[in-house]
Residue frames as qw, qx, qy, qz and C-alpha x, y, z in Angstrom:
[[0.469, 0.314, -0.322, -0.760, 111.86, 57.18, 233.32],
 [0.471, 0.144, 0.869, -0.050, 109.45, 54.42, 232.38],
 [0.295, 0.233, -0.473, -0.797, 107.72, 53.72, 229.10],
 [0.556, 0.281, 0.730, -0.280, 104.50, 52.19, 228.02],
 [0.086, 0.134, -0.642, -0.750, 103.75, 51.32, 224.38],
 [0.511, 0.391, 0.581, -0.498, 100.04, 51.39, 223.24],
 [0.676, 0.618, 0.282, -0.285, 98.09, 50.45, 220.07],
 [0.182, -0.458, 0.688, 0.533, 100.79, 49.04, 217.82],
 [0.751, 0.495, 0.394, -0.189, 99.53, 48.45, 214.29],
 [0.478, -0.126, 0.580, 0.647, 101.06, 47.84, 210.85],
 [0.406, 0.745, 0.053, -0.526, 100.45, 50.31, 208.10],
 [0.764, 0.193, 0.530, 0.313, 100.91, 48.49, 204.76],
 [0.427, 0.870, 0.178, 0.170, 100.84, 51.65, 202.74],
 [0.037, 0.909, -0.383, 0.160, 104.04, 52.90, 204.46],
 [0.835, 0.124, -0.488, 0.221, 105.47, 49.42, 205.38],
 [0.149, 0.411, -0.532, 0.725, 105.83, 50.57, 208.91],
 [0.434, -0.509, -0.711, 0.219, 104.56, 49.91, 212.50],
 [0.036, -0.524, 0.018, -0.851, 102.88, 52.72, 214.19],
 [0.559, -0.516, -0.628, 0.167, 102.03, 53.27, 217.83],
 [0.206, -0.862, 0.058, -0.459, 102.01, 55.54, 220.80],
 [0.637, 0.012, -0.556, 0.533, 104.68, 55.54, 223.42],
 [0.392, -0.881, -0.092, -0.248, 103.92, 57.07, 226.86],
 [0.547, 0.280, -0.476, 0.629, 107.06, 58.32, 228.66],
 [0.505, -0.815, -0.251, -0.136, 106.65, 58.93, 232.36],
 [0.588, 0.244, -0.283, 0.717, 109.19, 61.15, 233.75],
 [0.081, 0.078, -0.346, 0.932, 109.19, 63.13, 236.98],
 [0.225, 0.387, 0.696, -0.562, 105.49, 62.38, 237.54],
 [0.431, 0.555, -0.044, -0.711, 104.46, 63.63, 234.21],
 [0.695, 0.218, 0.662, 0.178, 103.41, 61.57, 231.20],
 [0.177, 0.603, -0.371, -0.684, 104.57, 62.57, 227.71],
 [0.788, 0.348, 0.505, -0.054, 102.96, 60.88, 224.59],
 [0.057, 0.605, -0.513, -0.606, 104.85, 60.41, 221.49],
 [0.880, 0.373, 0.178, -0.233, 103.68, 58.88, 218.21],
 [0.292, -0.549, 0.713, 0.324, 106.26, 56.54, 216.69],
 [0.856, 0.450, -0.056, -0.246, 106.69, 54.87, 213.39],
 [0.506, -0.468, 0.692, 0.214, 109.15, 51.97, 212.78],
 [0.643, 0.473, -0.413, -0.439, 109.78, 50.99, 209.14],
 [0.261, -0.300, 0.917, -0.037, 109.97, 47.22, 208.66],
 [0.393, -0.043, -0.799, -0.452, 108.34, 44.14, 207.11],
 [0.709, -0.372, -0.123, -0.586, 105.13, 42.70, 208.35],
 [0.922, -0.195, -0.332, 0.049, 106.99, 39.69, 209.82],
 [0.216, 0.603, -0.461, 0.614, 109.39, 41.89, 211.84],
 [0.505, -0.275, -0.737, 0.356, 109.80, 40.42, 215.48],
 [0.303, -0.861, -0.296, -0.282, 107.51, 42.42, 217.83],
 [0.636, -0.645, -0.119, 0.407, 110.42, 42.71, 220.31],
 [0.463, 0.033, 0.239, 0.853, 112.45, 44.53, 217.64],
 [0.053, -0.675, -0.428, -0.599, 109.46, 46.81, 216.87],
 [0.539, -0.791, -0.284, 0.053, 109.06, 47.59, 220.63],
 [0.659, -0.356, 0.061, 0.660, 112.74, 48.33, 221.12],
 [0.326, 0.307, 0.339, 0.828, 112.80, 50.67, 218.11],
 [0.199, -0.779, -0.394, -0.444, 109.76, 52.57, 219.33],
 [0.604, -0.723, -0.189, 0.277, 111.23, 52.94, 222.79],
 [0.575, -0.140, 0.157, 0.791, 114.54, 54.25, 221.37],
 [0.144, 0.510, 0.403, 0.746, 112.58, 56.78, 219.15],
 [0.383, -0.830, -0.340, -0.221, 110.46, 57.99, 221.99],
 [0.648, -0.546, -0.077, 0.525, 113.56, 58.31, 224.27],
 [0.427, 0.088, 0.225, 0.871, 115.19, 60.59, 221.66],
 [0.121, -0.666, -0.381, -0.630, 112.07, 62.72, 221.42],
 [0.582, -0.755, -0.302, 0.010, 111.72, 62.90, 225.22],
 [0.654, -0.337, -0.033, 0.676, 115.27, 64.13, 225.57],
 [0.276, 0.712, 0.248, 0.596, 114.40, 67.38, 223.71],
 [0.208, 0.106, -0.354, 0.906, 115.42, 70.59, 225.41],
 [0.007, 0.538, 0.717, -0.442, 112.69, 71.86, 227.80],
 [0.125, 0.455, -0.020, -0.881, 112.15, 74.89, 225.64],
 [0.253, 0.075, -0.736, -0.623, 110.69, 72.79, 222.96],
 [0.013, -0.339, -0.918, 0.204, 107.91, 71.30, 225.22],
 [0.279, -0.475, -0.410, -0.727, 104.34, 72.20, 224.80],
 [0.068, -0.158, -0.761, 0.625, 102.59, 73.21, 228.03],
 [0.186, -0.596, -0.649, -0.435, 98.87, 73.70, 228.78]]
């Protein structure tokens, strides 16, 4: 499993960083919107690690919860 984080931005109205994490597993890409609460001066390494943990939890959902096209 590999992860790629895209478009991290800070939302001052919710005091959280928001972004999209792409999880690549078994040749398929799954996209997860992630939000990490924290101050504007939170270290970016902490933001990225929190987003990756959040996406990993969502990605580990049982297959019957997946959406298919």
